C-alpha positions in Angstrom: -14.2 -61.3 38.7 -17.1 -62.4 39.6 -15.7 -64.7 42.7 -13.4 -62.0 43.7 -16.2 -59.5 43.9 -17.6 -62.0 46.3 -14.6 -62.6 48.2 -14.6 -59.4 48.8 -18.1 -59.1 49.7 -18.2 -61.5 52.4 -15.4 -59.4 54.1 -17.6 -56.0 54.3 -15.7 -54.2 50.7 -16.4 -54.0 47.5 -14.9 -54.2 44.0 -14.1 -51.1 43.0 -15.5 -51.8 39.3 -18.0 -53.9 37.8 -18.3 -54.7 34.0 -20.8 -57.1 32.5 -18.7 -59.7 31.5 -17.9 -60.3 35.0 -18.6 -63.7 35.2 -15.8 -65.1 32.7 -13.3 -62.2 32.7 -10.2 -62.0 34.9 -8.2 -59.1 36.9 -5.1 -59.6 34.2 -6.6 -58.7 30.7 -9.0 -56.3 32.7 -6.1 -54.6 34.0 -4.5 -54.6 30.9 -7.0 -52.7 29.1 -7.6 -50.5 31.7 -11.5 -51.8 32.0 -13.8 -49.8 33.6 -17.7 -50.2 34.3 -20.8 -48.6 35.8 -18.9 -47.6 38.8 -16.2 -45.8 36.8 -18.2 -42.5 37.7 -17.8 -43.1 41.8 -14.5 -45.1 41.9 -12.4 -43.5 39.2 -10.4 -45.4 36.3 -9.2 -49.0 37.1 -5.8 -47.4 36.8 -6.2 -45.5 40.3 -7.0 -48.3 42.4 -4.0 -50.6 41.4 -1.5 -50.7 44.5 0.5 -53.7 42.7 1.2 -55.9 40.1 3.6 -58.7 38.3 4.2 -59.5 34.9 5.6 -61.7 32.8 7.7 -59.5 29.9 7.7 -61.7 26.3 12.0 -63.2 26.9 10.0 -64.6 30.3 11.3 -61.8 32.6 9.3 -61.2 35.5 8.7 -58.0 36.8 7.5 -57.9 40.3 6.3 -54.4 42.1 4.0 -55.9 44.0 4.8 -53.5 46.9 1.3 -52.2 48.3 3.4 -48.7 49.3 0.8 -46.2 48.1 4.2 -43.4 47.7 6.9 -44.8 45.9 9.3 -42.0 44.5 12.5 -45.0 43.9 12.2 -45.2 40.3 10.2 -45.7 37.3 6.6 -46.5 38.6 6.5 -49.9 36.2 2.8 -50.7 37.5 1.3 -47.7 35.6 3.3 -48.6 32.2 1.9 -52.0 32.3 -1.7 -50.5 33.2 -3.8 -50.3 29.7 -0.7 -51.9 27.3 -2.8 -54.2 26.1 -0.8 -56.9 27.0 2.1 -54.8 24.0 4.2 -55.2 26.7 4.1 -58.6 29.1 1.0 -60.6 30.9 -0.4 -59.4 33.8 -0.4 -62.6 36.4 -0.6 -60.3 39.4 -2.2 -57.1 40.7 -3.7 -56.0 44.5 -6.5 -54.0 44.2 -7.3 -51.1 47.0 -11.2 -51.7 47.5 -13.3 -49.7 49.7 -16.1 -50.1 52.1 -19.2 -51.7 50.9 -21.8 -49.0 50.1 -25.1 -48.9 51.5 -28.2 -50.8 49.7 -28.5 -48.7 46.4 -31.7 -47.1 44.6 -32.3 -47.6 41.2 -34.2 -44.5 39.0 -34.8 -44.9 35.4 -35.6 -41.8 33.0 -36.8 -41.3 30.2 -35.6 -38.3 27.9 -36.0 -37.1 24.5 -31.9 -35.9 23.9 -28.9 -36.4 24.2 -28.6 -33.4 25.9 -31.2 -33.8 28.8 -29.5 -36.6 29.4 -26.5 -35.2 30.2 -28.3 -32.3 32.1 -29.8 -35.2 34.6 -26.3 -36.5 35.5 -25.1 -33.3 36.2 -28.1 -32.2 38.5 -27.8 -35.8 40.0 -23.7 -35.2 40.9 -24.7 -32.1 42.6 -27.5 -33.6 44.6 -26.2 -36.6 45.7 -22.1 -36.0 45.5 -20.5 -39.4 46.1 -23.6 -41.4 46.7 -24.1 -41.7 43.1 -22.4 -45.1 42.2 -23.5 -45.7 38.2 -25.1 -43.3 35.8 -25.5 -44.8 32.4 -27.8 -43.9 29.1 -29.6 -46.7 27.1 -30.4 -45.3 23.7 -33.5 -46.1 21.4 -31.7 -49.0 19.8 -30.5 -50.6 23.0 -34.0 -50.9 23.7 -35.2 -51.8 20.5 
């Protein structure tokens, strides 16, 4: 995944999700689990960014839905069945992702609050004030910090 993120960045695009395991995980497994990551707040779920998919079923049948057509009412949307199936329906071997343009440089703010409720209030306020420029929001509790 990290190589893929670097590749799309060279072309001026951004991988629409980011995981802590990006140096060792693969796209097929992330699609199979509908992984989220820290960019989900801004870009939505990984499911919403998959426009094409290929998978191999248990009997060896290859399902190829690599069409990048956004609207297709010609039958079952097999790729949506495969996304999040945890590998129970087949192994995902290829996927086509929509990658947005790179964002301007990021700014980071770290705030300490006493309760989870305060954290939720800050998130709501940040969403109101920053709109779509808010790309990530993480919460660390005392246990995480120790």
